[in-house]
C-alpha positions as CSV (number, residue, x, y, z in Angstrom):
1,X,-31.8,9.4,-28.6
2,X,-30.0,9.3,-25.3
3,X,-31.6,10.4,-21.7
4,X,-30.9,13.5,-20.2
5,X,-30.7,13.5,-16.5
6,X,-31.4,16.0,-14.8
7,X,-29.9,18.0,-11.6
8,X,-32.2,16.3,-9.0
9,X,-31.4,12.8,-11.0
10,X,-27.4,13.6,-10.4
11,X,-28.0,14.5,-7.0
12,X,-30.1,11.4,-5.9
13,X,-27.2,9.4,-7.6
14,X,-24.4,11.2,-5.6
15,X,-26.3,11.0,-2.5
16,X,-27.0,6.9,-3.2
17,X,-23.2,6.5,-3.7
18,X,-22.4,8.2,-0.4
19,X,-24.8,6.2,1.2
20,X,-23.3,3.1,0.0
21,X,-20.1,4.2,1.2
22,X,-21.1,4.7,4.9
23,X,-23.3,1.4,5.0
24,X,-20.6,-1.3,5.1
25,X,-21.2,-4.8,5.8
26,X,-19.4,-6.4,9.0
27,X,-16.9,-8.0,7.2
28,X,-16.1,-5.0,5.1
29,X,-15.6,-3.0,8.3
30,X,-13.3,-6.0,9.7
31,X,-11.3,-5.9,6.9
32,X,-10.8,-2.1,6.8
33,X,-10.2,-2.2,10.4
34,X,-7.0,-5.2,9.8
35,X,-5.7,-3.5,6.6
36,X,-3.4,-1.5,8.3
37,X,-2.2,-3.5,10.9
38,X,-1.2,-6.3,8.1
39,X,0.6,-3.9,6.1
40,X,2.8,-2.7,9.4
41,X,3.6,-6.6,9.6
42,X,4.5,-6.9,5.9
43,X,6.6,-4.3,5.8
44,X,8.6,-5.3,8.9
45,X,8.7,-9.0,7.5
46,X,10.2,-7.4,4.4
47,X,12.6,-5.1,6.4
48,X,13.6,-7.8,8.5
49,X,14.5,-10.2,6.0
50,X,16.4,-7.5,3.6
51,X,18.6,-6.8,6.7
52,X,19.0,-10.4,7.5
53,X,20.1,-11.0,3.9
54,X,22.7,-8.1,4.2
55,X,24.0,-9.2,7.6
56,X,24.0,-12.8,6.5
57,X,21.5,-14.0,9.1
58,X,19.0,-16.6,8.7
59,X,15.9,-15.0,10.2
60,X,13.4,-18.0,8.7
61,X,14.7,-21.6,9.3
62,X,13.2,-22.4,6.1
63,X,14.0,-19.7,3.9
64,X,17.8,-19.5,3.7
65,X,17.7,-17.3,0.5
66,X,15.1,-14.7,2.2
67,X,12.9,-15.2,-0.8
68,X,10.0,-16.1,1.3
69,X,10.5,-13.6,3.7
70,X,10.5,-10.7,1.2
71,X,8.0,-11.9,-1.2
72,X,5.8,-12.6,1.4
73,X,6.3,-9.2,3.4
74,X,5.2,-7.6,0.0
75,X,2.3,-9.6,-0.5
76,X,1.0,-8.7,3.1
77,X,1.6,-4.9,2.2
78,X,-0.2,-5.1,-0.9
79,X,-3.0,-7.2,0.3
80,X,-3.3,-5.1,3.8
81,X,-3.5,-1.5,1.5
82,X,-6.1,-3.3,-0.6
83,X,-8.0,-3.7,2.3
84,X,-7.7,-0.8,4.1
85,X,-8.6,1.4,1.3
86,X,-11.4,-0.5,0.2
87,X,-14.8,1.4,-0.7
88,X,-17.1,-1.3,-0.5
């Protein structure tokens, strides 16, 4: 026998979810604020190493094949998007 939820229970659950979204910890708030600038930094790093690769310039002295710049840029983009769009 399953329990049936009344309309009031559904409304209360929806209200609790909305309140949880509004109340973020200081760390979560900081991560949301830092997320989009990290995305921008990662995108610039990726594009800059891509352009340096095609123009045969060395952007990072330790990265002659532009692998770390491109992978690092993509990692920054993924990390920033996950921080900026996090719900809790």
